[in-house]
MILOPA-215696 format. One record per residue (C-alpha): residue number from 1; x, z, y; residue in three letters. Coordinates in nm, 4 decimals. Example, Ala and Ser with C-alpha at 12.3 -4.5 7.8 and 13.67 -1.06 7.14 Angstrom:
<pts>
{1, {1.2300, 0.7800, -0.4500}, ala}
{2, {1.3670, 0.7140, -0.1060}, ser}
</pts>
This chain:
<pts>
{1, {-13.1304, 7.2799, 6.8549}, met}
{2, {-13.4195, 7.3091, 6.6103}, thr}
{3, {-13.5119, 7.0202, 6.3888}, arg}
{4, {-13.8624, 6.8738, 6.4215}, asp}
{5, {-14.0032, 6.8281, 6.0706}, phe}
{6, {-14.3418, 6.7077, 6.1984}, ser}
{7, {-14.2224, 6.3482, 6.2140}, lys}
{8, {-14.2609, 6.1144, 5.9180}, tyr}
{9, {-14.0060, 5.8414, 5.8425}, trp}
{10, {-14.0205, 5.5693, 5.5776}, asp}
{11, {-13.7012, 5.4129, 5.4484}, val}
{12, {-13.7379, 5.0671, 5.2997}, gly}
{13, {-13.4999, 4.8165, 5.1463}, val}
{14, {-13.5089, 4.4394, 5.1140}, thr}
{15, {-13.2887, 4.2022, 4.9189}, gly}
{16, {-13.1856, 3.8593, 5.0433}, ala}
{17, {-13.0928, 3.7182, 4.7011}, val}
{18, {-12.8954, 3.3954, 4.7379}, val}
{19, {-12.8436, 3.1408, 4.4591}, arg}
{20, {-12.7287, 2.7789, 4.4903}, asp}
{21, {-12.8061, 2.7526, 4.8618}, gly}
{22, {-13.1514, 2.9075, 4.8273}, lys}
{23, {-13.3015, 3.2498, 4.8990}, val}
{24, {-13.5546, 3.4350, 4.6840}, leu}
{25, {-13.8955, 3.4954, 4.8433}, tyr}
{26, {-14.2022, 3.6668, 4.7018}, val}
{27, {-14.5700, 3.6373, 4.7960}, arg}
{28, {-14.7515, 3.9658, 4.8596}, arg}
{29, {-15.0416, 4.0398, 4.6274}, asn}
{30, {-15.1974, 4.3252, 4.8287}, tyr}
{31, {-15.3294, 4.4036, 5.1737}, glu}
{32, {-15.2338, 4.4118, 5.4460}, pro}
{33, {-15.1008, 4.0578, 5.4686}, asn}
{34, {-15.1917, 3.9498, 5.1144}, lys}
{35, {-15.0539, 3.6007, 5.0512}, gly}
{36, {-14.7673, 3.6334, 5.3002}, thr}
{37, {-14.4183, 3.5300, 5.1886}, trp}
{38, {-14.1422, 3.7864, 5.2329}, thr}
{39, {-13.8073, 3.8915, 5.0965}, leu}
{40, {-13.8543, 4.1245, 4.7968}, pro}
{41, {-13.8163, 4.4979, 4.8428}, gly}
{42, {-13.9927, 4.8265, 4.8907}, gly}
{43, {-13.9448, 5.1935, 4.9639}, tyr}
{44, {-13.6449, 5.3985, 4.8602}, ala}
{45, {-13.6982, 5.7078, 4.6508}, glu}
{46, {-13.5298, 6.0363, 4.7382}, his}
{47, {-13.3371, 6.0256, 4.4097}, thr}
{48, {-13.1416, 5.7071, 4.4813}, glu}
{49, {-12.9090, 5.5514, 4.7345}, thr}
{50, {-13.0377, 5.2532, 4.9306}, leu}
{51, {-12.8350, 4.9991, 4.7338}, asp}
{52, {-12.9728, 5.1464, 4.4104}, glu}
{53, {-13.3238, 5.1215, 4.5581}, ala}
{54, {-13.2963, 4.7510, 4.6363}, val}
{55, {-13.1652, 4.6750, 4.2852}, ile}
{56, {-13.4573, 4.8713, 4.1361}, arg}
{57, {-13.7128, 4.6991, 4.3606}, glu}
{58, {-13.5784, 4.3536, 4.2722}, leu}
{59, {-13.6008, 4.4397, 3.9015}, arg}
{60, {-13.9532, 4.5857, 3.9303}, glu}
{61, {-14.0997, 4.3042, 4.1377}, glu}
{62, {-13.9246, 4.0006, 3.9876}, thr}
{63, {-13.7496, 4.1053, 3.6656}, gly}
{64, {-13.4058, 3.9946, 3.7866}, ile}
{65, {-13.0789, 4.1839, 3.7860}, glu}
{66, {-12.8879, 4.1536, 4.1103}, ala}
{67, {-12.5717, 4.2870, 4.2695}, arg}
{68, {-12.5470, 4.4096, 4.6277}, val}
{69, {-12.2842, 4.2288, 4.8341}, leu}
{70, {-12.3410, 4.3938, 5.1710}, gly}
{71, {-12.5820, 4.4958, 5.4451}, val}
{72, {-12.6966, 4.2032, 5.6600}, val}
{73, {-12.9626, 4.3660, 5.8742}, gly}
{74, {-13.1405, 4.6808, 5.9853}, val}
{75, {-13.4815, 4.7050, 6.1470}, arg}
{76, {-13.6469, 5.0165, 6.2847}, ser}
{77, {-13.9898, 5.0978, 6.4224}, arg}
{78, {-14.1675, 5.4025, 6.5579}, trp}
{79, {-14.5204, 5.5047, 6.6402}, gly}
{80, {-14.7470, 5.8023, 6.6893}, glu}
{81, {-14.7567, 5.8871, 6.3178}, thr}
{82, {-14.3915, 5.8313, 6.2393}, gly}
{83, {-14.1261, 5.5695, 6.2069}, gly}
{84, {-13.9476, 5.3511, 5.9606}, gly}
{85, {-13.6117, 5.2009, 5.8846}, val}
{86, {-13.5617, 4.8863, 5.6786}, leu}
{87, {-13.2147, 4.8061, 5.5454}, val}
{88, {-13.1623, 4.4449, 5.4383}, ile}
{89, {-12.9015, 4.3731, 5.1720}, phe}
{90, {-12.7412, 4.0426, 5.0817}, arg}
{91, {-12.7489, 4.0187, 4.7015}, cys}
{92, {-12.6447, 3.7783, 4.4328}, glu}
{93, {-12.8326, 3.7039, 4.1139}, leu}
{94, {-12.6603, 3.8484, 3.8064}, val}
{95, {-12.9164, 3.7557, 3.5406}, ser}
{96, {-13.2751, 3.6570, 3.4817}, gly}
{97, {-13.5203, 3.4142, 3.6349}, glu}
{98, {-13.7574, 3.5623, 3.8910}, pro}
{99, {-14.1110, 3.6160, 3.7694}, gln}
{100, {-14.3931, 3.7684, 3.9737}, ala}
{101, {-14.5016, 4.1087, 3.8482}, asp}
{102, {-14.8642, 4.0040, 3.9234}, asp}
{103, {-14.9198, 4.3494, 4.0685}, tyr}
{104, {-14.7286, 4.3748, 4.3950}, glu}
{105, {-14.6384, 4.0061, 4.4126}, ile}
{106, {-14.8150, 3.6900, 4.2995}, ser}
{107, {-14.5216, 3.4462, 4.3181}, ala}
{108, {-14.1407, 3.4516, 4.3247}, ala}
{109, {-13.9436, 3.1408, 4.4219}, glu}
{110, {-13.6073, 3.0354, 4.5610}, phe}
{111, {-13.6356, 2.8299, 4.8827}, phe}
{112, {-13.3792, 2.6251, 5.0749}, asp}
{113, {-13.3522, 2.6360, 5.4554}, ala}
{114, {-13.6037, 2.3556, 5.5107}, asp}
{115, {-13.8677, 2.5288, 5.2958}, arg}
{116, {-13.7961, 2.8655, 5.4596}, ile}
{117, {-13.8439, 2.7123, 5.8051}, ala}
{118, {-14.1785, 2.5648, 5.6931}, ala}
{119, {-14.3120, 2.8685, 5.5006}, leu}
{120, {-14.6535, 2.9904, 5.6119}, ser}
{121, {-14.7616, 3.2594, 5.6262}, pro}
{122, {-14.4257, 3.4387, 5.6309}, val}
{123, {-14.3015, 3.7546, 5.7970}, phe}
{124, {-14.0805, 3.6521, 6.0933}, pro}
{125, {-13.7988, 3.8907, 5.9948}, leu}
{126, {-13.7939, 3.7506, 5.6403}, ser}
{127, {-13.7720, 3.3952, 5.7740}, arg}
{128, {-13.4933, 3.4885, 6.0172}, glu}
{129, {-13.2838, 3.6745, 5.7582}, ile}
{130, {-13.3270, 3.3992, 5.4980}, gly}
{131, {-13.2079, 3.1337, 5.7401}, leu}
{132, {-12.9193, 3.3488, 5.8619}, arg}
{133, {-12.7818, 3.4269, 5.5133}, val}
{134, {-12.7893, 3.0559, 5.4319}, leu}
{135, {-12.6071, 2.9644, 5.7535}, ser}
{136, {-12.3022, 3.1830, 5.6869}, cys}
{137, {-12.1096, 3.3297, 5.3962}, asp}
{138, {-12.0482, 3.6654, 5.5645}, asp}
{139, {-12.1861, 3.9434, 5.3450}, val}
{140, {-12.2079, 4.1902, 5.6340}, gly}
{141, {-12.1224, 4.5576, 5.5960}, leu}
{142, {-11.9677, 4.6292, 5.2562}, ile}
{143, {-11.9607, 4.9413, 5.0437}, glu}
{144, {-11.6575, 5.1466, 5.1405}, thr}
{145, {-11.5065, 5.4260, 4.9339}, ala}
{146, {-11.5061, 5.7180, 5.1749}, ile}
{147, {-11.4915, 6.0620, 5.0138}, pro}
{148, {-11.8137, 6.2570, 5.0732}, pro}
{149, {-11.7941, 6.5854, 5.2593}, thr}
{150, {-12.1039, 6.7490, 5.1129}, thr}
{151, {-12.2174, 6.5659, 4.7995}, ser}
{152, {-12.1274, 6.2862, 4.5607}, ala}
{153, {-12.4597, 6.1189, 4.6472}, gln}
{154, {-12.3356, 5.9691, 4.9755}, trp}
{155, {-12.2510, 5.5990, 5.0082}, lys}
{156, {-12.1046, 5.4231, 5.3083}, ala}
{157, {-12.1276, 5.0590, 5.4150}, phe}
{158, {-11.8828, 4.9608, 5.6903}, thr}
{159, {-11.7121, 4.6603, 5.8478}, ile}
</pts>
């Protein structure tokens, strides 16, 4: 079977950062959807694992240091020009107070379940994940030490 390299795939990461019964949301500062609230995140680089990417994105967008606890969601899409995968991590705040970078995001705030339910405009997936991580303590799939077969760059998250 030959591999089709004509397809284009994006891989994104998002962090559901939980602190004191609240989840961190950011407001987009660019189009499309400027002004929409969402969980912070972005695209992974080819030189990092996905958990490293979400930590970097959280730092770049909000200035916080966070720790990945597990994977709580995956979303995929496809279209004529390619597809995308978004991996959503549950994270905890290690240090710092979130501040908007005033480039990609214009605001960064922790919201409780009532505020999340009332947020507008907000991406539906971001609302759903925020409410779900507040409704249970399960961290989802966790990093598992499985020896790599081809490279030390592999990471696994399992039940």
